[in-house]
N, C-alpha and C positions, 0 to 999 in steps of 0.2 A: 055302791060306787060313789066316790066323792064327786060332787058336782063342780068342785073347785079346779081339779086338774084332770079328771077323767082317766087316771092311770092306776090308782091304788085303792083297793077296798079297805075301809076301816081307818084311813088316815084322818087324824084330827085336824081338819081344815075348816071347821065350822066357824060361824061368825064370831063366837066368843074368843076362840083361839086366835083368829086373825086380828080381832080388836086388841087383844093383849099385846101381840107382837107389834102392831102399829103404834100402840101407846108407848112401848119402849123406844121405838125409833123417834116418835114424836117428842119424848122427853129429852133425848139427845139433841134434837133440833131446837127445842126450847132453850137448851143450854148453849146453843151455838156451836155444837161439837160435830157437825156433819160436813166439815170441810167446805163450808161455804154454800152448801145446798140447803134450801129452805124446804121444810116439809110440804108446804103448799105447792111446790113445784114438782112433787113426786106423783106421777099418775097412780091412782088407786089407793093412795095413802089417805085414809079417812081421818080428817081432823077431829079432835075431841077437846074438851075443856081441860085445863090443868088438873082439876080435881078428879075427873074421870080417868085420865091417863095415869095419875099416881095410884088410884085405887086398882085399876086394871093390872098394873105391874105388881103391886104388893099382894094382891089376892091370887095371882097366877100360881099354878103348881110349880114346885121347885124343879121338876124334871122338864118343865117347859121354859121357864125363865130362871136359870140357876142363880145361886148366890153371887157368883162372880160377875154376872151381867148386872145384877142389882147394885153391887158395889161400884161397878164401873159407871153406871148412870148417875148414882148418887154423888160420886166425885165430880163428874161433869157439872151437875147441878150446883154443887158447893162452889165450884170454881166460878160459876156465873152468879154467885151470891144468892142462891136459892130463889129463882124468879117467882113472884107471886106468893112468897112464903106467908106473908101476913094474912092473905085471904084463904090460904089452903094449908095452914099449919097442921091441922089434924091429919090430912092426907099425907103430908110429908112425913110426919111422925109414924104413920102407918107403914110407909115404905121402909123407913129405918128399922122399925120393929120387926118387919118380916125377915130382915137379915139378922138382927140381934137375937131374936127368938130361935132362929134356926141354928145359931152357933153358940148360944149360951153366953152372950156378952151383954153388957149394959147398953141400952139404947141411947141413953144420955152420953155415955162415954164415946160410943161410935159416932154420934153426931158431932161431938166436940173434936174428935180425931179427924173426921172428914174435913171440918173447917180448917184445922191446923195444916193438914196435908195440902188442901187447895190453896192456902196462903203461902205455901212453900216453906213452912216452918219445920215440919218433920214428915218424911215419906210415910205414907199410910202403913207400909209393911213394918215400920219401926215403932208404930204407936202401940198402946196397950191393947186396943181392940184388934188391930192388924196382926199382932203376934198371937192372938187367940184363934185365928183362922188358918186353914191350910194355905200354904204358900201360893198355890196356883189361883186362889180366889182373890188375891190382892196383887198378883204379879202384874207389872206394867201399868199399874194405876199411876197416872201422872207422867208416864214415859211415852215418848214418841216411837212406838214399835211398828207402826203401820205407815207405809209410804205409798202414795199413789201418783201416777202420772199418765197423761194421754199418750198412746202409742198407736201405731198402725201395724197390722199383720197383713201383708200384701195390700190389697185395696181396701181392707176393712179397718174401721176405727175400733179401738178397744181401750180398756183401762188396765194399767199395770198396778197390781196390789202386792207389796213385798214387805217381808219382815226378816230381820236377821238379828240374832241375839246369842248370848252365852248363858248357860245354866248349869247349876251343879246337880240337877236331876240326873238320875242314873241313866247310863246309855240304854239299857233295856227298856226303861220307862219311856224314853223319847222314841225309841224304835217302835214301841207299841202304838204311839200316836201316829206315826208315819203310815202304818197299815190302814188303808182306806176303810176296812171293815170296822175300825174303831171310831170313825168320825161321828156317827150319830150319838155315841155315848160321850166322847171327849170333845165334841163340838156341836152340842145339841141345838144351840141357837141358830146355826147356819145349816147343818146337815140333818135332815129329818129321816132319810133312809139312804142306805148305800149297800145294795144287794148285788151279788154276782148274778148275771142273767141266767135264767132257768134254774137257779139254785145250785148250780154246779160249783165245785171248788175251782180256784184259779189253776191254770195250766202251768206245770213246772217247765222252766226253761233250762236252768242249771248249766248255762254255758260259762258264766262268770263266777258263780259260786253255787253251793248246794242250796242256798236260800234265795232263789231267783225265779220269779214267776210272772205270768201274764194273765189278765182277766178283763172281761167287759162287764162293767157295773151299771146298774140302773141307779142313778143319783136323783134324789129329791132334795132340793136346796131352797132356802128361803132367805131373802133379804127384805123385800117388801111382800111380794106374793110368792107362791111356791112355783118352782120350775122343775121340769123333768128332762133329764138327758140320759143318753147312754155314753159312758166314758170308757175309753181304751186306757187301761192302767197297767203299768209294769213296775215291779218291785224287785229290789236287789239289796242284799246285805253282805258286807265283806267282814265276816267274823265280828270282832269287837272293835273294828277300826272305823267303819262307816256304814251307813244304810241310806237308801234313797228310793223314792218312787216318783214316777212321772204319770201325767194323765193328759189326755187330749180328747176332744169332742169327736164322737162317732156320729151321733144323731141327736138333734134337739127335738124331743118328742112332741113338744108343743109349739115348735117353730118360732121360738122367741130368741134364740141365741145363735150367733154366727161363729163366735170364738170362745173356747173354754179350755184352756191348757195351763200347765204349770208343773211345779215339782215341790217335793219336801225332801230335806236332806239333813242328816246329823253326822257330824264327824267328831270322833274322840280326840280331845286335846288336853290330856293330862288331868288337871284339876277341874276342867269344865268340858262341856259338850258345846260345839258350835252348831247352830241350827239355822237353816234357811227355809223360807216358805214363800212360794210365789203362786199367784193366780192372775191369769190374763183373761179378761172376759170382755166380749163384745156382743152387743145386742142387735137384733134385727131392726128394732125401732130406734131411730137416732136419739129420741128423748131419753132413753135408758142409758145410752152412753154418756149423756150429759150429767146424769145424776148418779152414775155408778161410783163416783168417788166418795159417796156417803157411806160406803160399806165399812169403813174403819172400825166403828164400835163393835159391829158383829164379827168382823174378821179378827179383831184383837181378842175377843172372847174365845174364838176357835184356837188361836195361837196359845192362849193360856193352858189349853189342854196338854201342850207339849211339856210343861214344867211340873206336872203332878209328881209329888214325892220329893221335890226339891226344896231348898231353903233360900236360894238367891238366884236371880235371873236379871240380866242386864242387856238392853238393846245395844247393838254395835253399828258402826257405819256400814252401809251396803258395800259388798264386794262383788255383787252381780248386778248388771244393768242391761237394759235393752241396747241394741246396736245404735250407736250415734250416726246421724246423717249430717256430715259436715256441710256448712253453708257453701253453696256453689258446686258441691260434688255429689249431690243426691241424684240417683237415677230413679228414685221412688215415684215421683209424679208422672213422668212420661212413661215409665214402665207400666204403671197402673192404668194410664190412658190406653196403652196397647192392649192390656188384658181386658179392659172394658170394651174396646173396639171389637176384639175377636168374639167376646161373649155376645155383644149386640148383633154382630154379623151372622153368627151361627143361629141366632134365635129365629131369623127369617126362615131358614131351611127346616129347623125343628118344627116350627108352626105349620109349614107346608106338609110335612110328613104326618104330623098329628091330625091335620084336617083330612088327609086322604085316608088314614087308618080308620078314623071315626066314621066317615061316610061308607067305607067298604064294610065295616062291621055292621052298619045299619041295614045292609041288604040293598039290592037293586043297583049296585055299582057295575057299570057296563064297560066294555072295551073302549068305547068312545070317550067315556069319562077319564079313563086311564091316559088316553092319548092327549086330551086337553090338559090334564095335570102335568104330564111329562113336558109338553110344550111350555107351560107356565114355569116349570122348574128350570128348564134349560135357558129360557129367556132371561130369568132372573140371574142365573149364573153368568151368562154372557155379559149382561149389564154390569155386574160387579167386577168381572175380570177387566172390562174396558176401563172402568173407573180406576181400578188398581194400577193398570198399565200407565194411564195418564199421570196418576199421582207419582208413580215411580220415576217416570221421566222428569217431572218437575223437580223431584227431590234430588235426582242425580245431577241436574244442572246446578242446583244450589251447592251441593257438596263439592262439585268440580271447581266452582268458582271460589268457595269460601273454606273448603276443607271440612273435616268431620265436625268442626264446631258449628256448622250450620244446623246440626240437630236433625233428628229423624222421628218426629211425632207421628201418630196415626192420622188418617184423613179426618178433617173437621176440627183439629186441635191446633192452636197457635204454635208456630215453630219456636217461639221464645221459651216455651216450657222446657225444651231440651237443648237450647242453644248454649254452647260453651262447655258441654259435658266432657268432650274429649280432652280439652286443655286442663280441666280441673283434675281429671283422673291422672293424666300424664304428670302433672305437677306433684300430685301426692306420691306417685310411684318414684319419681325422681328424687323427692325429698327423702323417701325411705332409703333409696340406694345410696345417697350421699352420706346418710347416717350410718351406713354399714349394716343396715337391717332390711335389705331388699327381701320382699316376701313377708315381712313381719306384719301381722294383722294390726297391731297397735300403731305401727309407724305409717302404714298406708292409710289407715283410718276409714276404709270403705266398708260399711256394714260389719265392722269388727265386733264380735261378741266375745266376752272374756270374763274371767273371774280371778280374784287374788287369793292365793292360798298361803296360809301361815306355815312357814318352815323355820321353826325356832333354832334348829341346829344347822342352818345353812351357813357354810364357811364364807368368809370374805373373799372376793376376787374370783369366784367360780362362775362358770357359764352353764346355767341349767338348760336342760333339753327334755322334751317329751317325744318319745319315739312313736307312740300310737295312742289314740283315744278310741274307745269302743263303746257304742251305745248299749244301754241296759235294755233297750227294746228288743223284742223277739227277732227283729231283722239282724241285729248285731252289726249295724253299719259302723264303719271306722273312718277316722281322720288320721292321715299319716303325717310323718314329721315335717314334710315339705310345706304343709298347710298350717302348722302350729308354731306360734311365737311364744317363747318363754323368756321373760326378762326379770331381773332382780329388782325388787321394790321393797316396800314395808307397809304394814298395816298402820292405821291411824294411831294405835297405841305404841308404835315403834317396833313391834315384832317383825323380824325379818320375814320376807315372803317372796313369792314368785307370781308374776302376772302371766297367766296363760290365756291366749286368745287365738281366734282363727277368723279368716274372712271367707271360709268355705260357705257358699250360698246355695249348694245343691242338696246337701244331706237334710233329712227331716229334723224337725224339732225333737228335743229329747235330752236326757242326761247321758253324757259321755264320760267315761272313767278311764284312768290310766295312772302312770307313775312319772314323777319328776325325778330326773337323774342328773348327776354331775360327776365329773372325773374323780376317781379315788373315793367315792362315797361308800359308806358301809351299809346304809339303809335308805333306799329310795323313798320319797315322800308321795303319798297318794294325792291325786287331783281329781276333782269332779267338775266338769264344765257343762252347764245347761245351755243349749241352743234354743232360744225362744222364737226365733224368726220374727221378732218384733223390733220396730224401729221407733226412735224418739228423736226429733230434731234438736240439734244443739242450739243453745241460746246465744 
């Protein structure tokens, strides 16, 4: 049994393997490529000298640190003008040689091409050495394919990690990457194991297509240290048009993660495939939420697995974002205050029951003890009811004199946190109505989640609509037309599109699929909308 995580026999989590992984992260940090995070700020990241880190990475097995990861860190180092090169030239050349030897290219040529790519002269994929490697090993080198932002999921802090791109890799090849069972092979830097619990095959659902299933997976993932979770996963494929999977946290086996959810999606778009990948992760320890944005180098290497077999891949502007929380219209803070209040209030009674149960199980618990405990319980309940009644009367007086804008925060919280909420909501709804889009998620702007779908053959002047969106989860939850907004727009490259959004705040997170329709159309356009239940404040 590994002493590192306590969950898997035979997992290679020994000191040497950990040191090699830490060295890779450390080299990205030395190049200033960790999104502002310094390696010394990362708990458990063991610092090493540049020579040690370079040797550790160059000598690592290729199935542990693949060629693609080495190319990625070499580019970052080249962009930083190879820090400490004069003192560690031999170790640098050793890392370059580990790539050159594995792919039969000239080490000198590769070093020269890396410098040219880092200077912006020629993309690495177009250089002599880049052309000699499989496309996925140089894909996205020098490109910004990983975007991060701080979000909240209910009362929890989390980090949004998102990629969106187009690739000429075949539809079937990208679909293979979407299947979570392939992640340890096609994303070995991040995913160490991804196994269906109890070794059973996923459970067929087959409500939306013949290739539609659900499974609970034991995931072992590594960014700095290894973490173990049980993930609830659902997978769906719509023939040769689209495929997607969603995942959400069931259990954090080592009690380190509060939030772990996201989706992968591929849509057939003629000459290219459009791909999206999202991970929302929140940690129990606040410090990890502060450093989670350093994930991009490891995440990018996972994303490269999607383009195996291709020859060209290009990042695109995001068409999926967390829900915006407009200034002055957010219910998030005071709603979270109420959630925390109820949680704290119930804890008193849970502790009482736990205490009674433990004493009763220990033996010697008498009827007199029960009477004493009962009196204590009812006394506490009466006290809390009295406080609640007094607080309610005070709040009603404020609301009577000032209206709903007085706010209604929980006891112990300043009323200013909720003051003015009613007016901001009313203004948003009134604005939507005056624009002729009452009920539109985009116009109302309250917790609206949406996506922009490319519809190249969309005629001018039409009014698109979506009658129904259905979750690919086993529950098959649906969003009906009254809660869906569909408006004509365009993608950044000018391609006609439709923005589909909803303000439904009740249904669970997940991927919802349906069709965009318009009058006299010959062929409806498919749409896939992921509800993240994450929020990001507008700037």
